[in-house]
C-alpha beads as a LAMMPS data file, in Angstrom:
LAMMPS data file: protein, C-alpha beads

99 atoms
98 bonds

1 atom types
1 bond types

-500.0 500.0 xlo xhi
-500.0 500.0 ylo yhi
-500.0 500.0 zlo zhi

Masses

1 110.0

Atoms # bond

1 1 1 166.136 224.094 -113.270
2 1 1 167.641 222.070 -116.097
3 1 1 169.097 223.630 -119.235
4 1 1 166.201 222.608 -121.521
5 1 1 163.569 224.175 -119.290
6 1 1 165.592 227.364 -118.928
7 1 1 165.681 227.843 -122.705
8 1 1 161.986 226.985 -123.117
9 1 1 160.762 229.406 -120.400
10 1 1 161.825 232.574 -122.234
11 1 1 160.507 232.569 -125.786
12 1 1 161.607 236.014 -127.001
13 1 1 162.068 239.609 -125.889
14 1 1 158.954 241.727 -126.438
15 1 1 160.197 244.734 -128.401
16 1 1 157.837 247.694 -128.645
17 1 1 158.000 251.432 -128.159
18 1 1 156.548 251.140 -124.662
19 1 1 158.919 248.363 -123.590
20 1 1 161.916 250.287 -124.937
21 1 1 160.914 253.349 -122.897
22 1 1 160.492 251.160 -119.789
23 1 1 163.922 249.622 -120.274
24 1 1 165.589 253.027 -120.569
25 1 1 163.812 254.792 -117.706
26 1 1 163.081 252.150 -115.055
27 1 1 165.291 249.181 -115.985
28 1 1 162.317 246.904 -116.713
29 1 1 162.581 244.465 -119.624
30 1 1 159.643 242.596 -121.153
31 1 1 159.801 238.998 -122.392
32 1 1 157.343 236.633 -124.026
33 1 1 157.349 233.529 -121.820
34 1 1 155.845 230.044 -121.809
35 1 1 152.229 229.818 -120.693
36 1 1 153.129 227.544 -117.759
37 1 1 156.185 229.518 -116.581
38 1 1 156.333 230.729 -112.982
39 1 1 157.907 233.902 -111.637
40 1 1 160.758 231.969 -110.045
41 1 1 161.527 230.122 -113.296
42 1 1 161.565 233.400 -115.247
43 1 1 163.842 235.018 -112.669
44 1 1 166.322 232.133 -112.711
45 1 1 166.305 231.915 -116.521
46 1 1 166.965 235.651 -117.009
47 1 1 169.725 235.662 -114.405
48 1 1 171.512 232.678 -115.965
49 1 1 171.019 233.605 -119.633
50 1 1 171.891 237.306 -119.415
51 1 1 174.151 237.256 -116.297
52 1 1 172.213 240.020 -114.473
53 1 1 170.531 240.287 -111.065
54 1 1 166.716 240.413 -111.070
55 1 1 164.876 242.252 -108.288
56 1 1 161.244 241.540 -109.283
57 1 1 159.093 239.786 -111.877
58 1 1 155.520 240.651 -112.875
59 1 1 153.447 238.367 -115.107
60 1 1 150.735 239.350 -117.615
61 1 1 148.245 236.991 -119.286
62 1 1 146.777 238.283 -122.559
63 1 1 143.703 236.496 -123.873
64 1 1 143.567 235.955 -127.634
65 1 1 141.070 238.029 -129.587
66 1 1 138.315 236.556 -131.707
67 1 1 138.832 237.620 -135.321
68 1 1 136.655 237.071 -138.370
69 1 1 137.634 236.637 -141.957
70 1 1 134.476 236.630 -143.997
71 1 1 132.110 234.035 -142.578
72 1 1 134.718 232.112 -140.645
73 1 1 135.583 233.071 -137.086
74 1 1 139.004 232.326 -135.663
75 1 1 140.812 233.020 -132.437
76 1 1 144.324 234.280 -131.842
77 1 1 146.401 232.358 -129.356
78 1 1 146.728 233.426 -125.719
79 1 1 150.082 234.935 -124.737
80 1 1 151.964 235.465 -121.497
81 1 1 154.510 238.182 -120.830
82 1 1 156.902 238.801 -117.970
83 1 1 158.138 242.245 -116.932
84 1 1 161.518 241.839 -115.251
85 1 1 163.108 244.606 -113.161
86 1 1 166.897 244.550 -112.974
87 1 1 169.145 245.889 -110.248
88 1 1 170.329 249.488 -110.516
89 1 1 173.007 249.985 -113.157
90 1 1 172.473 246.680 -114.999
91 1 1 171.183 246.325 -118.546
92 1 1 170.491 243.631 -121.152
93 1 1 172.037 244.100 -124.593
94 1 1 169.898 242.245 -127.165
95 1 1 172.203 243.160 -130.059
96 1 1 175.210 241.424 -128.478
97 1 1 173.407 238.051 -128.411
98 1 1 174.300 235.381 -130.915
99 1 1 171.519 233.264 -132.380

Bonds

1 1 1 2
2 1 2 3
3 1 3 4
4 1 4 5
5 1 5 6
6 1 6 7
7 1 7 8
8 1 8 9
9 1 9 10
10 1 10 11
11 1 11 12
12 1 12 13
13 1 13 14
14 1 14 15
15 1 15 16
16 1 16 17
17 1 17 18
18 1 18 19
19 1 19 20
20 1 20 21
21 1 21 22
22 1 22 23
23 1 23 24
24 1 24 25
25 1 25 26
26 1 26 27
27 1 27 28
28 1 28 29
29 1 29 30
30 1 30 31
31 1 31 32
32 1 32 33
33 1 33 34
34 1 34 35
35 1 35 36
36 1 36 37
37 1 37 38
38 1 38 39
39 1 39 40
40 1 40 41
41 1 41 42
42 1 42 43
43 1 43 44
44 1 44 45
45 1 45 46
46 1 46 47
47 1 47 48
48 1 48 49
49 1 49 50
50 1 50 51
51 1 51 52
52 1 52 53
53 1 53 54
54 1 54 55
55 1 55 56
56 1 56 57
57 1 57 58
58 1 58 59
59 1 59 60
60 1 60 61
61 1 61 62
62 1 62 63
63 1 63 64
64 1 64 65
65 1 65 66
66 1 66 67
67 1 67 68
68 1 68 69
69 1 69 70
70 1 70 71
71 1 71 72
72 1 72 73
73 1 73 74
74 1 74 75
75 1 75 76
76 1 76 77
77 1 77 78
78 1 78 79
79 1 79 80
80 1 80 81
81 1 81 82
82 1 82 83
83 1 83 84
84 1 84 85
85 1 85 86
86 1 86 87
87 1 87 88
88 1 88 89
89 1 89 90
90 1 90 91
91 1 91 92
92 1 92 93
93 1 93 94
94 1 94 95
95 1 95 96
96 1 96 97
97 1 97 98
98 1 98 99
């Protein structure tokens, strides 16, 4: 996988109360990923970017909701998330990353 694709596969970490609890208890981290990303691409990107070993990847497709504002109806965009399980004893520090 080339460098450009690796940086475009992972869009951002998904930070929520549930994902923080998962990261602490089971070592699973959640990322927002590109809609055409595969499990293998996500695994390789996380391993190279964060220098950790990934044991499994699960993908989730969320369909965008239809929302109304007055008479007009709009639709939120579809999203895709990846739940990545790391090897025992490894962790990802989001605060240590430079932007």
